[in-house]
C-alpha positions in Angstrom: -3.4 21.9 -15.7 -3.0 20.0 -19.0 -0.2 19.1 -21.3 1.0 16.7 -23.9 4.2 15.0 -24.9 5.3 12.5 -27.6 7.1 9.5 -26.3 8.6 6.5 -28.2 6.6 3.7 -26.7 7.7 0.2 -27.7 9.1 1.6 -31.0 6.1 3.8 -31.9 5.7 7.5 -31.4 2.6 8.1 -29.2 1.4 11.5 -28.2 0.1 11.5 -24.7 -2.4 14.1 -23.4 -2.4 14.4 -19.6 -3.9 16.3 -16.8 -1.8 17.1 -13.7 -1.8 18.9 -10.4 1.6 20.1 -9.0 2.5 18.6 -5.7 2.8 20.8 -2.6 6.1 21.5 -0.8 6.4 20.4 2.8 5.5 23.0 5.3 5.8 23.0 9.1 2.2 21.9 9.4 1.7 19.7 6.3 3.8 16.9 4.6 4.7 17.3 0.9 2.5 15.8 -1.8 3.6 14.4 -5.2 2.5 15.7 -8.5 -0.6 13.8 -9.6 -0.7 12.8 -13.3 -3.6 11.3 -15.3 -3.1 10.2 -18.9 -6.3 11.3 -20.7 -5.5 10.2 -24.3 -2.8 8.4 -26.3 -2.7 9.5 -29.9 -1.1 7.4 -32.7 -1.0 7.6 -36.5 -2.5 4.4 -38.0 -3.6 3.3 -41.4 -7.4 2.8 -41.9 -8.9 0.1 -44.2 -8.1 2.2 -47.2 -4.5 2.8 -46.1 -5.3 6.5 -45.3 -3.3 7.7 -42.3 -5.5 8.7 -39.4 -4.8 9.9 -35.9 -6.5 7.5 -33.4 -6.9 7.7 -29.6 -5.6 4.3 -28.5 -5.8 4.8 -24.7 -8.4 2.0 -24.4 -6.4 -0.5 -26.3 -2.8 0.1 -25.2 -1.0 -3.2 -24.5 -0.8 -4.3 -20.9 2.9 -4.7 -21.4 3.4 -0.9 -21.9 5.5 0.4 -19.0 3.1 3.0 -17.6 5.5 3.8 -14.7 8.1 4.9 -17.2 5.6 6.9 -19.2 4.4 8.7 -16.0 8.0 9.3 -14.9 8.8 10.8 -18.4 5.7 13.0 -18.2 6.7 14.1 -14.6 10.2 15.1 -15.8 8.6 17.0 -18.7 6.4 18.9 -16.2 9.3 19.7 -13.9 11.4 21.0 -16.9 8.4 23.1 -18.1 7.9 24.7 -14.7 11.6 25.3 -14.2 12.0 26.8 -17.7 8.7 28.1 -18.9 8.6 29.2 -22.6 9.1 32.9 -23.2 6.2 34.9 -24.4 6.4 35.9 -28.0 
């Protein structure tokens, strides 16, 4: 499945696209598995050379100091909330 979420990352709003597979509950025959999450894009509004605001995928240039564990944890909480409280059909 796929989703997206905007997270304040080091003082900047970044919209993360992600793919995930829900974990499996433990059964008598198999142990449980965690939800797997892969960040596929990180979108940010930046100014180009002419000061036009453009949306750029910065996934390849995110600073190594970014706390990826916290981002994944935030996405995981978002997924849990979504699956516990799905939006109503309009």
